[in-house]
C-alpha positions in Angstrom: 170.9 -43.0 139.9 168.3 -42.3 137.3 168.7 -39.3 135.1 166.2 -36.9 135.3 165.8 -33.1 134.0 169.4 -32.0 133.4 170.9 -34.0 135.9 173.5 -35.4 133.3 175.0 -31.7 133.4 175.9 -32.0 137.0 178.8 -34.2 136.9 180.0 -33.5 133.1 182.5 -30.7 132.3 181.4 -27.3 133.1 179.8 -25.5 130.2 177.8 -22.0 131.4 176.3 -21.5 128.1 175.1 -25.1 127.9 173.3 -24.7 131.3 171.7 -21.3 130.3 170.5 -22.8 127.1 169.0 -25.9 128.9 167.3 -23.8 131.6 166.1 -21.4 128.9 164.3 -24.2 127.0 162.7 -26.2 130.1 161.2 -23.0 131.5 159.0 -22.8 128.4 157.2 -25.9 129.9 156.9 -24.5 133.4 153.6 -23.0 134.5 155.1 -19.6 135.0 153.9 -16.1 134.4 156.1 -14.2 131.9 157.6 -11.9 134.4 158.6 -15.4 136.7 159.9 -16.9 133.5 161.7 -14.0 132.6 163.0 -13.8 136.2 164.2 -17.5 136.0 166.4 -17.0 132.7 168.2 -13.8 134.0 168.6 -15.3 137.3 170.3 -18.5 135.7 172.5 -16.1 133.6 173.5 -14.1 136.8 174.1 -17.7 138.4 176.3 -18.8 135.2 178.2 -15.6 135.7 179.2 -16.4 139.3 180.0 -20.0 138.3 182.5 -18.7 135.7 184.6 -17.1 138.4 184.7 -20.2 140.7 186.9 -23.1 140.7 185.8 -26.6 139.9 186.0 -29.2 136.9 182.2 -30.0 137.1 179.0 -28.1 137.4 178.5 -29.4 140.6 181.8 -28.8 142.2 181.4 -25.0 141.2 177.8 -25.0 142.6 179.2 -26.4 145.9 182.0 -23.7 146.1 178.9 -21.4 145.2 177.1 -22.5 148.4 180.0 -22.1 150.4 181.2 -18.5 149.4 178.6 -16.9 147.4 175.1 -18.1 148.6 175.6 -16.7 152.2 176.4 -13.5 150.9 173.3 -13.6 148.4 171.4 -14.5 151.6 172.7 -11.5 153.6 171.2 -9.1 151.4 172.6 -5.5 150.8 175.2 -5.2 148.0 176.2 -8.6 147.9 173.1 -10.1 145.9 172.2 -9.1 142.5 169.5 -6.4 142.2 166.7 -8.7 140.3 165.4 -11.9 141.4 168.5 -13.2 142.6 166.9 -16.7 144.0 165.1 -17.3 140.8 168.2 -18.8 139.1 169.1 -20.9 142.0 165.6 -22.2 142.0 165.3 -23.1 138.5 168.8 -25.0 138.3 167.7 -27.0 141.6 164.0 -28.0 140.2 165.7 -28.7 136.9 168.1 -31.0 138.7 171.0 -29.6 137.1 172.8 -29.5 140.7 172.4 -31.1 144.0 172.1 -28.7 146.7 173.9 -29.2 150.2 172.1 -29.7 153.6 174.3 -26.8 154.8 173.7 -24.7 151.9 170.8 -24.1 149.7 168.7 -27.0 151.1 167.6 -25.2 154.3 165.9 -22.4 152.0 164.0 -24.8 149.8 160.4 -24.9 150.3 159.8 -28.0 148.0 156.0 -27.8 148.0 156.2 -24.3 146.7 159.5 -24.7 144.3 158.0 -27.6 142.4 154.6 -25.9 141.6 155.4 -24.5 138.2 156.9 -28.3 137.3 154.6 -30.3 134.8 152.2 -32.7 136.4 154.1 -35.8 135.0 157.3 -34.4 136.4 159.1 -37.1 138.5 158.9 -34.7 141.7 155.1 -34.4 141.4 154.6 -38.2 141.1 156.9 -39.4 144.0 155.3 -36.1 146.1 151.7 -37.6 145.6 153.0 -41.1 146.5 154.6 -39.7 149.7 151.6 -37.9 150.4 149.3 -40.9 150.2 151.6 -42.9 152.5 151.9 -40.4 155.1 148.0 -40.3 155.1 148.0 -43.6 156.2 150.1 -43.0 159.1 147.4 -42.4 161.8 149.7 -41.8 164.6 151.4 -38.9 162.8 150.4 -35.4 163.8 149.1 -33.1 161.2 152.4 -30.9 161.2 154.6 -34.1 161.0 152.9 -34.8 157.6 154.0 -31.5 156.1 157.3 -31.7 157.8 157.9 -35.3 156.4 156.6 -34.5 152.9 158.8 -31.4 152.8 161.9 -33.8 154.1 161.2 -36.3 151.7 161.4 -33.8 148.5 164.5 -32.4 150.0 166.2 -35.6 149.9 165.3 -36.5 146.4 166.7 -32.9 145.4 169.6 -33.1 147.6 170.6 -36.7 146.5 169.5 -36.3 142.8 167.1 -39.2 143.1 164.3 -39.9 140.7 162.2 -41.8 143.0 161.7 -42.4 146.6 162.7 -46.0 146.2 166.3 -44.9 145.8 166.2 -43.4 149.4 168.8 -45.6 151.5 169.1 -45.9 155.4 172.2 -44.1 155.0 170.4 -41.2 153.5 168.0 -40.7 156.6 171.1 -41.3 159.1 173.0 -38.5 157.2 170.0 -36.2 157.3 169.5 -36.7 160.8 173.3 -35.8 161.9 173.5 -33.0 159.4 170.2 -31.2 159.4 168.5 -32.5 162.6 165.1 -32.3 160.8 161.7 -32.7 162.4 159.2 -35.1 160.6 161.8 -37.8 160.0 160.2 -40.3 162.3 156.7 -39.8 160.0 159.1 -40.1 156.6 160.6 -43.2 157.9 157.3 -44.6 158.8 155.8 -43.7 155.2 158.8 -45.1 153.6 158.3 -48.4 155.3 154.7 -48.6 154.3 156.0 -48.0 150.7 158.3 -51.0 151.1 161.3 -48.8 150.6 162.7 -50.3 153.5 161.7 -53.7 154.6 161.3 -53.4 158.3 159.1 -51.6 160.8 159.6 -47.8 161.4 162.6 -46.7 163.7 162.4 -43.8 166.1 164.6 -41.1 166.0 167.0 -42.0 168.9 167.2 -45.6 167.6 168.1 -44.4 164.0 171.0 -42.2 165.4 172.3 -44.6 167.8 172.5 -47.8 165.7 175.7 -48.5 163.6 176.6 -51.0 161.2 176.1 -54.7 162.6 179.5 -55.9 164.2 180.8 -59.2 162.7 181.9 -62.0 164.6 185.5 -61.4 164.1 185.2 -57.8 165.2 183.2 -59.3 168.3 186.3 -61.9 168.9 188.8 -58.8 168.3 186.9 -56.3 170.7 186.6 -59.1 173.3 190.7 -59.3 173.9 191.0 -62.8 173.2 194.5 -64.1 172.7 195.7 -64.4 169.3 196.0 -68.2 169.0 192.3 -68.8 170.1 190.9 -65.8 168.1 190.2 -67.4 164.7 188.2 -70.6 166.1 186.3 -68.4 168.3 185.2 -66.1 165.7 184.3 -69.0 163.4 182.3 -70.4 166.1 180.3 -67.3 166.8 179.7 -67.1 163.1 178.2 -70.3 163.0 176.2 -69.8 166.4 174.9 -66.6 164.9 173.6 -68.9 161.7 172.2 -71.7 163.7 171.0 -70.4 167.0 170.7 -66.6 167.5 172.2 -63.7 166.0 170.8 -61.4 168.7 173.6 -58.7 169.3 173.5 -58.7 173.3 173.7 -62.8 173.3 176.9 -62.7 170.7 178.4 -60.1 172.6 178.0 -61.9 176.2 179.2 -65.1 174.7 182.3 -63.5 173.0 183.1 -61.8 176.5 182.7 -65.1 178.5 184.8 -67.1 176.1 187.5 -64.5 176.4 187.5 -65.0 180.2 188.2 -68.4 179.6 191.0 -68.2 177.0 192.8 -65.7 179.2 192.6 -68.0 182.0 194.2 -70.8 179.4 196.8 -68.2 178.1 197.8 -67.5 181.8 197.8 -70.8 183.6 198.5 -73.1 180.5 200.8 -71.4 177.9 201.8 -74.7 176.4 198.4 -75.0 174.9 198.8 -73.8 171.3 195.0 -73.7 170.1 191.6 -74.7 170.8 192.2 -78.3 169.7 194.7 -78.8 172.6 192.4 -78.0 175.5 191.9 -81.1 177.7 189.1 -81.9 180.2 191.7 -81.1 182.9 192.1 -77.6 181.8 188.5 -77.2 181.9 187.9 -78.6 185.4 190.8 -76.4 186.6 188.7 -73.3 185.4 185.5 -74.1 187.7 187.3 -72.9 191.0 188.9 -70.0 189.2 185.3 -68.9 187.8 183.6 -69.2 191.4 186.3 -67.3 192.9 186.3 -64.7 190.3 182.6 -64.6 190.6 182.5 -63.9 194.3 184.7 -60.9 193.8 182.2 -59.3 191.1 179.0 -60.2 193.2 177.0 -57.3 194.1 174.8 -58.9 197.2 175.4 -60.7 200.1 175.2 -64.3 198.8 178.1 -66.7 199.3 177.8 -67.6 195.5 176.1 -66.1 192.6 175.0 -67.2 189.1 177.5 -64.9 187.4 180.1 -67.7 187.5 177.7 -70.3 186.4 176.9 -68.0 183.2 180.6 -68.1 182.5 181.0 -71.8 182.8 177.7 -72.6 181.0 179.0 -70.7 178.0 182.3 -72.4 178.0 180.5 -75.8 178.2 178.1 -75.0 175.6 180.9 -73.6 173.4 182.7 -77.2 173.6 179.9 -79.1 173.2 178.5 -77.2 170.0 182.1 -77.2 168.6 182.6 -80.9 169.0 179.3 -81.6 167.3 179.4 -79.1 164.3 182.9 -80.0 163.7 181.8 -83.7 162.7 179.8 -82.5 159.8 181.1 -82.9 156.4 183.3 -79.8 155.2 182.8 -78.0 158.7 185.2 -75.1 159.1 185.4 -76.0 162.5 186.7 -79.5 162.0 190.4 -78.8 162.7 189.7 -76.8 165.9 187.6 -79.6 167.9 189.4 -81.0 171.1 189.6 -84.9 171.3 187.1 -85.0 174.2 184.6 -82.4 175.6 186.8 -80.5 178.1 183.8 -79.1 180.3 180.4 -81.4 180.8 177.2 -80.7 182.7 178.4 -83.2 185.3 181.6 -81.1 186.3 179.3 -78.2 187.0 177.2 -80.3 189.9 178.0 -80.2 193.5 179.9 -77.0 193.5 177.3 -74.8 194.9 175.1 -73.7 191.7 172.1 -75.5 192.9 171.8 -73.7 196.4 172.0 -70.5 194.4 169.3 -71.3 191.9 167.1 -72.3 194.5 167.7 -68.9 196.5 167.2 -66.7 193.2 163.7 -68.7 192.2 162.6 -68.2 195.9 163.5 -64.5 195.7 161.7 -64.2 192.3 158.5 -65.8 193.4 158.4 -63.7 196.6 158.9 -60.6 194.3 156.1 -61.8 191.9 153.5 -62.5 194.4 154.3 -59.1 196.0 153.7 -57.3 192.8 150.6 -59.5 191.9 149.1 -58.1 195.2 149.9 -54.5 194.4 148.9 -54.6 190.7 145.1 -53.5 191.2 146.3 -50.5 193.4 148.9 -49.4 190.7 146.4 -49.7 188.0 143.8 -47.8 189.9 146.2 -45.1 190.7 147.6 -45.0 187.2 144.0 -44.3 185.9 142.9 -41.8 188.8 146.0 -39.7 187.9 145.3 -39.6 184.3 141.7 -38.8 185.0 142.4 -36.0 187.1 145.0 -34.4 184.6 142.2 -34.8 181.9 139.7 -32.9 183.9 142.5 -30.1 184.4 143.0 -30.2 180.8 139.3 -29.9 179.9 139.4 -26.8 181.9 142.2 -25.3 180.6 142.8 -26.5 176.7 145.0 -23.7 175.6 147.6 -24.4 178.5 150.4 -26.3 176.7 151.9 -27.4 179.9 148.5 -28.9 181.1 148.2 -30.6 177.8 151.5 -32.0 178.3 150.9 -33.4 181.8 147.6 -35.2 180.7 149.3 -36.4 177.5 152.2 -38.0 180.0 149.6 -39.3 182.5 147.9 -41.0 179.5 150.7 -42.8 178.2 152.1 -43.9 181.9 148.4 -45.4 182.2 148.3 -47.1 178.7 151.9 -48.7 179.1 150.7 -50.1 182.2 147.7 -51.6 180.8 149.7 -52.8 177.7 152.2 -54.7 179.8 149.3 -56.1 182.2 146.8 -57.2 179.3 149.1 -58.3 176.7 151.9 -60.2 178.9 154.8 -58.1 176.9 158.4 -57.9 178.4 159.4 -54.3 179.1 162.1 -54.6 176.6 159.5 -55.9 173.9 157.2 -53.2 174.7 160.2 -50.4 174.2 160.6 -51.8 170.6 156.8 -51.9 169.7 155.8 -49.6 166.5 152.3 -49.0 165.0 153.0 -51.9 162.6 153.4 -54.4 165.1 149.7 -53.9 166.3 147.6 -56.6 164.3 144.1 -55.8 163.9 141.4 -58.6 163.3 138.0 -59.4 163.5 137.5 -62.5 165.4 134.5 -64.6 165.1 133.5 -64.2 168.7 133.6 -60.4 168.5 132.1 -58.0 166.0 134.5 -55.1 166.9 138.2 -54.8 166.0 140.5 -56.2 168.2 144.1 -55.7 168.3 147.0 -58.1 169.1 150.5 -57.2 169.6 153.4 -58.9 167.7 156.6 -59.0 169.5 159.9 -60.2 168.3 161.4 -62.7 170.9 164.5 -61.8 172.7 166.7 -64.6 171.0 165.5 -63.2 167.6 163.8 -66.3 166.5 160.8 -64.5 165.0 157.7 -62.8 166.3 155.3 -64.0 169.0 151.5 -62.8 168.9 150.3 -62.2 172.5 147.0 -62.1 174.0 144.5 -59.6 172.3 143.9 -56.3 173.8 140.4 -55.1 174.5 138.3 -53.2 171.9 139.6 -50.3 170.0 143.1 -51.0 171.3 142.0 -49.1 174.4 142.0 -51.0 177.8 139.1 -50.5 179.9 139.8 -48.9 183.3 140.3 -50.9 186.3 136.9 -52.5 187.5 135.4 -52.7 184.0 133.1 -50.0 182.5 134.0 -50.0 178.8 136.6 -47.5 177.1 137.7 -44.6 179.4 135.7 -41.2 179.1 138.9 -39.3 178.5 139.8 -38.3 174.8 140.6 -41.1 172.8 142.9 -39.5 170.3 146.4 -39.4 171.7 150.1 -39.3 170.0 153.0 -39.8 172.1 155.1 -37.0 169.9 
């Protein structure tokens, strides 16, 4: 953490006189009137008097006790607060960076844009505020009130964490703020930090930021899947190699661990003499086929005699042993001691057991569903467009009604999402993860206007794929043509 202002005093042994002298020297360079400068000095001395009576080895520890015991009494007013400019001392020690305020203490009372005004123009808080403001200005999807809130939140994080630069902000800082403070404007701040390359990713929405935790390792997946102990180490090594070679998508890894755990539990129950992965034989693999089919029939949701559930389990086991036997032959492979002498389950072991008929039925159902949907798509698009236009007409007649505005906005985004799926070819799960930075603006030779294209990550995590270009101005035209729709063009889902 870079030292700035009086930050060296925070974690040093407490010395009230040194703090008062440091503030007295600093305020002379601040743009304050004589009365306010005097108030900052006197307020600091009052604050030092309170610190002297509190427990703690360092200034920061005593300030935390102050936030818990004294600050609420001061905020309540009456006879509990000092008679003269009681908040001026707190403001002085905070913007001088002598202490780090807490989210449940002084931070909610801080108005950073107002508090930092007296500081010199070259102060790090002013420099970082200018950087942050410029980055937020570039977020065309952020509302005006979100701009102010994001700027305020960014400065509060710098003060609360004692940072000198925005580049010191981490993912954990945003996560902690979201849990402790529940701030508004955090999505715009996240987008600005991504634009400044503080985070090397695209912006996250609030629910995504709160729900995601640290990535689960291959060993943790093997532990959670309830794999018998003697097979766990080899399975964890395989999952780790699979993540590096094929795909590290969490859903894929989790499903593979669950399918392999089912197989290993079967081996543990039916063949307890097998002490490790290297002792699994083709007879063990073939014995698992009827067991998996019977278990799949018990788990089926429809009326089919067989389903693809068992085929998925068996395919995972087949691919596991195929990969294991292949990767184990590489020089220095950690899997070398775990490979069986022969592949226990092959593609031919899964032929003629009923899966071909199941796949044909599933393919026929999917084809029928797609054809039915294609016939209804024009009607669905026309209905969504009509509902939006009707809502826009109602909103035009009553622009001050917030409920009407919300209904018009919801109708617009229903239509916009449908047009996005139809025109770009995006899958629903890909559309749900899109951010503003996923839209690529270009000027192709055949079109003079700006054209948007969507870049979406594949389900297997193998990099982005660029989809078909959207129509001009990123706004699809209504069904039947006619250019850009007549309703208002500026919309934000917030």
